[in-house]
C-alpha positions as CSV (number, residue, x, y, z in Angstrom):
1,X,0.1,0.0,0.1
2,X,2.8,2.3,0.9
3,X,4.5,1.6,-2.5
4,X,1.3,2.2,-4.3
5,X,0.9,5.6,-2.6
6,X,4.4,6.6,-3.4
7,X,3.9,5.6,-7.1
8,X,0.7,7.7,-7.2
9,X,2.5,10.7,-5.8
10,X,5.3,10.3,-8.3
11,X,2.8,10.0,-11.2
12,X,0.9,13.1,-10.0
13,X,4.1,15.0,-9.6
14,X,5.1,13.9,-13.2
15,X,1.7,15.0,-14.5
16,X,1.9,18.4,-12.9
17,X,5.5,18.9,-14.2
18,X,4.2,17.9,-17.6
19,X,1.2,20.3,-17.3
20,X,3.6,23.0,-16.0
21,X,5.9,22.8,-19.2
22,X,2.8,22.7,-21.5
23,X,1.4,25.8,-19.8
24,X,4.8,27.6,-20.0
25,X,5.1,26.9,-23.7
26,X,1.5,27.9,-24.4
27,X,1.6,31.1,-22.3
28,X,4.9,32.3,-23.9
29,X,3.4,31.8,-27.4
30,X,0.4,33.9,-26.4
31,X,2.6,36.5,-24.8
32,X,4.5,37.0,-28.0
33,X,1.4,36.8,-30.3
34,X,-0.6,39.3,-28.2
35,X,2.3,41.6,-27.6
36,X,2.3,41.3,-23.8
37,X,5.6,42.9,-22.6
38,X,5.8,41.0,-19.3
39,X,3.6,38.2,-18.2
40,X,3.4,36.5,-14.9
41,X,1.1,33.6,-14.0
42,X,0.6,30.9,-11.3
43,X,-1.5,28.0,-10.6
44,X,-1.6,27.2,-6.9
45,X,-3.3,24.9,-4.3
46,X,-3.5,25.6,-0.6
47,X,-0.3,23.8,0.2
48,X,1.7,24.0,-3.2
49,X,2.5,26.0,-6.3
50,X,1.7,23.8,-9.3
51,X,3.0,26.1,-12.0
52,X,4.6,29.7,-11.9
53,X,6.5,31.8,-14.4
54,X,7.4,35.3,-15.3
55,X,8.6,35.9,-18.8
56,X,9.1,38.8,-21.3
57,X,10.5,42.4,-20.9
58,X,9.9,45.0,-18.3
59,X,9.6,47.8,-20.9
60,X,8.3,47.5,-24.5
61,X,11.1,48.1,-27.0
62,X,13.8,47.7,-24.3
63,X,15.7,44.4,-23.7
64,X,15.4,44.3,-20.0
65,X,14.4,40.8,-19.2
66,X,11.6,39.9,-16.8
67,X,12.7,38.6,-13.4
68,X,10.8,36.3,-11.0
69,X,10.5,38.9,-8.2
70,X,9.3,41.8,-10.4
71,X,6.6,43.9,-8.9
72,X,3.2,44.3,-10.7
73,X,0.5,46.9,-9.9
74,X,-2.6,44.8,-9.0
75,X,-5.2,47.5,-9.3
76,X,-8.6,46.6,-7.8
77,X,-7.2,43.3,-6.5
78,X,-6.0,45.7,-3.7
79,X,-9.6,45.6,-2.5
80,X,-9.3,42.0,-1.2
81,X,-6.3,43.1,0.8
82,X,-8.1,46.1,2.3
83,X,-11.1,43.9,3.1
84,X,-8.9,41.3,4.7
85,X,-7.3,43.9,6.8
86,X,-10.8,45.0,7.9
87,X,-11.9,41.5,8.9
88,X,-8.8,41.1,11.1
89,X,-9.6,44.3,12.8
90,X,-13.2,43.3,13.2
91,X,-11.9,40.0,14.7
92,X,-9.6,42.0,17.1
93,X,-12.7,44.0,18.2
94,X,-11.0,47.3,17.0
95,X,-14.0,48.0,14.8
96,X,-17.4,46.4,13.9
97,X,-18.8,45.6,10.4
98,X,-21.9,47.8,11.3
99,X,-19.8,50.8,12.6
100,X,-21.0,53.8,10.8
101,X,-18.6,56.2,9.1
102,X,-20.0,59.4,10.6
103,X,-19.9,57.8,14.1
104,X,-16.1,58.0,13.6
105,X,-16.1,61.2,11.7
106,X,-18.9,63.3,13.3
107,X,-17.3,66.5,12.2
108,X,-17.9,65.6,8.5
109,X,-21.6,64.8,8.8
110,X,-23.1,68.3,8.7
111,X,-21.4,69.1,5.3
112,X,-22.3,65.6,3.8
113,X,-25.4,64.4,1.9
114,X,-27.9,62.8,4.2
115,X,-28.2,59.7,1.9
116,X,-24.7,58.7,3.3
117,X,-25.4,59.2,7.0
118,X,-25.9,55.5,7.8
119,X,-23.2,54.0,5.7
120,X,-21.3,51.3,7.6
121,X,-17.8,49.7,7.2
122,X,-19.5,46.7,5.6
123,X,-21.6,48.8,3.2
124,X,-18.5,50.7,2.1
125,X,-16.4,47.5,1.4
126,X,-19.2,45.8,-0.5
127,X,-20.3,48.4,-2.9
128,X,-23.6,48.8,-1.0
129,X,-23.6,52.5,-1.1
130,X,-24.9,55.2,-3.5
131,X,-21.5,56.8,-4.0
132,X,-20.7,57.4,-7.7
133,X,-18.2,55.4,-9.7
134,X,-15.1,57.5,-9.3
135,X,-11.9,56.3,-10.9
136,X,-8.5,57.8,-12.0
137,X,-10.2,58.9,-15.3
138,X,-12.5,61.5,-13.6
139,X,-11.8,65.2,-14.2
140,X,-12.3,66.3,-10.6
141,X,-11.0,67.0,-8.1
142,X,-7.9,68.5,-9.7
143,X,-4.3,68.3,-8.6
144,X,-3.6,70.8,-5.8
145,X,-7.2,70.9,-4.6
146,X,-6.3,69.0,-1.5
147,X,-3.2,69.8,0.6
148,X,-1.0,68.2,3.2
149,X,0.4,64.5,3.3
150,X,-1.3,61.5,1.8
151,X,-3.5,60.7,4.8
152,X,-4.6,64.4,5.1
153,X,-5.6,64.4,1.4
154,X,-7.5,61.1,1.8
155,X,-9.5,62.8,4.6
156,X,-10.2,65.9,2.3
157,X,-11.1,63.6,-0.6
158,X,-13.7,61.9,1.5
159,X,-15.1,65.2,2.8
160,X,-15.4,66.1,-0.9
161,X,-17.1,63.0,-2.2
162,X,-19.6,62.8,0.6
163,X,-20.9,66.1,-0.6
164,X,-21.6,64.9,-4.1
165,X,-25.0,63.8,-5.4
166,X,-25.8,60.1,-4.8
167,X,-26.5,57.8,-7.7
168,X,-30.2,56.6,-8.0
169,X,-31.3,53.4,-6.2
170,X,-31.3,52.2,-2.6
171,X,-30.0,48.6,-1.9
172,X,-28.5,47.9,-5.3
173,X,-24.8,47.3,-5.8
174,X,-23.1,50.4,-7.1
175,X,-19.5,49.9,-8.2
176,X,-17.5,52.7,-6.6
177,X,-13.9,53.0,-5.5
178,X,-14.9,55.7,-3.1
179,X,-16.3,53.3,-0.5
180,X,-12.9,51.8,0.0
181,X,-11.3,55.2,0.7
182,X,-13.9,55.9,3.5
183,X,-13.4,52.3,4.8
184,X,-9.6,52.8,5.0
185,X,-10.1,56.1,6.9
186,X,-12.3,54.1,9.3
187,X,-9.6,51.6,9.9
188,X,-7.1,54.2,10.4
189,X,-9.2,56.0,13.0
190,X,-10.0,52.6,14.8
191,X,-6.4,51.6,15.0
192,X,-4.4,54.9,15.1
193,X,-2.3,53.7,12.1
194,X,-2.1,54.8,8.6
195,X,-3.3,52.6,5.8
196,X,0.2,52.0,4.6
197,X,1.1,50.9,8.1
198,X,-1.7,48.4,8.2
199,X,-0.8,47.0,4.9
200,X,2.9,46.8,6.1
201,X,1.8,45.0,9.2
202,X,-0.1,42.4,7.2
203,X,2.8,41.9,4.9
204,X,5.2,41.4,7.9
205,X,2.6,38.7,9.3
206,X,2.5,37.0,6.0
207,X,6.0,37.3,4.8
208,X,4.9,39.4,1.9
209,X,6.5,42.7,0.7
210,X,3.7,45.0,-0.4
211,X,4.6,48.3,-2.1
212,X,2.6,51.2,-3.5
213,X,2.2,52.9,-6.8
214,X,4.1,52.4,-10.0
215,X,6.9,49.8,-9.8
216,X,9.2,51.9,-12.0
217,X,8.8,54.8,-9.7
218,X,10.1,52.7,-6.8
219,X,12.9,51.4,-8.9
220,X,13.7,52.2,-12.6
221,X,14.7,48.6,-13.2
222,X,11.2,47.4,-12.2
223,X,8.5,46.8,-14.8
224,X,7.1,49.8,-16.6
225,X,3.3,49.9,-17.1
226,X,2.0,50.3,-20.7
227,X,-1.2,52.2,-21.7
228,X,-3.8,51.0,-24.2
229,X,-1.7,52.2,-27.2
230,X,1.5,50.5,-25.6
231,X,3.2,53.7,-24.5
232,X,5.4,53.0,-21.5
233,X,4.4,54.9,-18.4
234,X,7.1,57.3,-17.2
235,X,8.0,57.0,-13.6
236,X,6.0,59.2,-11.3
237,X,3.1,59.6,-8.9
238,X,-0.5,59.5,-10.3
239,X,-2.2,61.7,-7.7
240,X,-5.7,60.3,-8.3
241,X,-4.3,56.7,-7.9
242,X,-2.7,57.9,-4.6
243,X,-6.1,59.0,-3.5
244,X,-7.5,55.6,-4.5
245,X,-4.7,53.8,-2.8
246,X,-7.0,51.4,-0.7
247,X,-9.1,50.6,-3.7
248,X,-6.4,49.9,-6.3
249,X,-2.8,51.0,-5.9
250,X,-0.8,48.2,-4.3
251,X,2.0,46.4,-6.2
252,X,3.5,43.2,-5.3
253,X,5.7,40.4,-6.8
254,X,4.2,37.2,-8.2
255,X,5.8,34.9,-5.6
256,X,4.5,37.2,-2.7
257,X,1.1,37.5,-4.3
258,X,0.9,33.7,-4.5
259,X,1.3,33.7,-0.7
260,X,-1.8,35.9,-0.2
261,X,-3.9,33.8,-2.6
262,X,-2.8,30.6,-1.0
263,X,-3.9,32.0,2.3
264,X,-7.4,32.4,0.8
265,X,-7.4,28.7,-0.3
266,X,-6.2,27.7,3.2
267,X,-8.7,29.8,5.0
268,X,-11.6,28.6,2.9
269,X,-10.6,25.1,3.8
270,X,-10.5,26.0,7.5
271,X,-6.7,25.8,7.7
272,X,-5.8,29.4,8.8
273,X,-5.4,30.7,12.3
274,X,-5.9,34.3,11.1
275,X,-9.7,34.0,10.4
276,X,-12.1,31.1,10.7
277,X,-13.4,29.1,7.7
278,X,-16.8,30.9,8.1
279,X,-15.0,34.3,8.1
280,X,-13.1,33.6,5.0
281,X,-16.3,32.3,3.3
282,X,-18.0,35.6,4.2
283,X,-15.2,37.7,2.7
284,X,-15.5,35.8,-0.6
285,X,-19.2,34.6,-0.8
286,X,-21.1,36.1,2.0
287,X,-23.2,38.6,0.0
288,X,-24.8,38.5,-3.4
289,X,-22.5,39.0,-6.4
290,X,-19.8,41.0,-4.5
291,X,-18.8,40.4,-0.9
292,X,-15.8,42.0,0.7
293,X,-13.3,42.6,-2.1
294,X,-14.3,39.7,-4.2
295,X,-16.9,39.1,-6.9
296,X,-18.2,35.6,-7.1
297,X,-19.9,33.2,-9.5
298,X,-20.4,29.5,-10.4
299,X,-18.9,27.8,-13.5
300,X,-20.6,25.4,-15.9
301,X,-20.1,22.6,-13.5
302,X,-21.7,24.4,-10.6
303,X,-18.4,25.1,-8.8
304,X,-18.3,28.3,-6.9
305,X,-15.3,30.7,-7.4
306,X,-14.4,34.1,-6.4
307,X,-12.5,36.5,-8.7
308,X,-11.5,40.1,-9.4
309,X,-9.7,42.1,-12.1
310,X,-7.2,44.9,-11.5
311,X,-7.0,47.4,-14.3
312,X,-5.3,50.6,-13.1
313,X,-4.6,51.9,-16.7
314,X,-1.2,50.4,-17.4
315,X,-1.2,47.0,-15.8
316,X,-3.8,44.1,-15.8
317,X,-4.3,41.4,-13.1
318,X,-6.8,38.6,-13.0
319,X,-7.4,36.2,-10.1
320,X,-9.7,33.2,-9.7
321,X,-10.1,31.3,-6.5
322,X,-11.8,27.9,-6.4
323,X,-12.4,26.5,-3.0
324,X,-13.2,23.2,-4.7
325,X,-11.0,21.7,-6.1
326,X,-8.5,23.7,-4.1
327,X,-7.2,25.8,-7.0
328,X,-6.4,29.4,-7.8
329,X,-5.2,31.0,-11.0
330,X,-3.2,34.3,-11.1
331,X,-2.4,36.4,-14.2
332,X,-0.3,39.6,-14.2
333,X,0.9,41.9,-17.0
334,X,2.4,45.3,-17.3
335,X,0.1,46.4,-20.1
336,X,-3.6,47.1,-20.3
337,X,-4.8,46.7,-23.8
338,X,-7.7,44.7,-25.3
339,X,-5.2,42.3,-26.9
340,X,-3.6,41.7,-23.6
341,X,-7.0,40.9,-22.0
342,X,-7.8,38.5,-24.8
343,X,-4.5,36.7,-24.5
344,X,-4.8,36.4,-20.8
345,X,-8.2,34.9,-21.1
346,X,-6.8,32.3,-23.4
347,X,-4.2,31.4,-20.9
348,X,-6.9,31.2,-18.2
349,X,-8.9,28.8,-20.4
350,X,-5.7,26.6,-20.7
351,X,-5.1,26.7,-16.9
352,X,-8.6,25.5,-16.3
353,X,-8.3,22.8,-18.9
354,X,-5.1,21.4,-17.4
355,X,-5.7,21.8,-13.7
356,X,-9.5,21.6,-12.9
357,X,-11.4,20.0,-15.8
């Protein structure tokens, strides 16, 4: 029996290695055909990495080869990190899901629209608000409108958007990054720490190095982002993305991001001491369509999965988490074009074919 078990494990390992090589060959052909400068991908289980690779170049037209530990901007996938931090602070009883924003910031209430008065931490993290769909493409506010350091500007930004007219509707989901800004301010007030400090503490706890903003602004030898017409993004700070930090401006390397996604699989299986299985399930699937940082759906076989897409303008990230059969797929690129999205979709299909079908 022991010999049979060993043989089975060896065969499984051989199969996975074979799949890994097949996926590497396929993904590299797609990367070249669809003009993806740098591509990173991983297939993971809760206790292992089944396939992982980073290939291509850090900047279109420059021969600077991709490296395993390159940083990628993950855009809206930042929301799952913010939501996870919130869940840990709720567990520590530093704040509650039903804590209202204006209970922590009563000085802002008088100048805000009454439709926002009862917004809670959970409302803000799950798109259950009537805040409008602000993103980095909006014309206002303008640079220089807010003053002070990053945290002071976030506070002024929240004061501004709570004065704006709400979108129609009541209990519907309204996709807005603004809720995450307000939620981050609540977490800061409840803990006495900045959002960046909270992210840093989570990173230290998980052995992950999180950074913020454009990778090439941190280090010129890190990947450059590329716009829809494949123009490399010059190093610098995008002030609107800085305001949107808790909603979409973290960057991280693929090996480190794998750790965060593996934690989700472990937690959904009840194998994490950070949150219970039910708490992880609530983050991913607790509310209709979008819970705390995660969209969710079911596939053609009825398997439930959570997912998100990060598209901050010059990078593209796709993540899919299947509690059963204990699989997650990660795709990262340093360009955001229709062709890149199409190519990444084809790679995802190949991942699913090899590893869960």
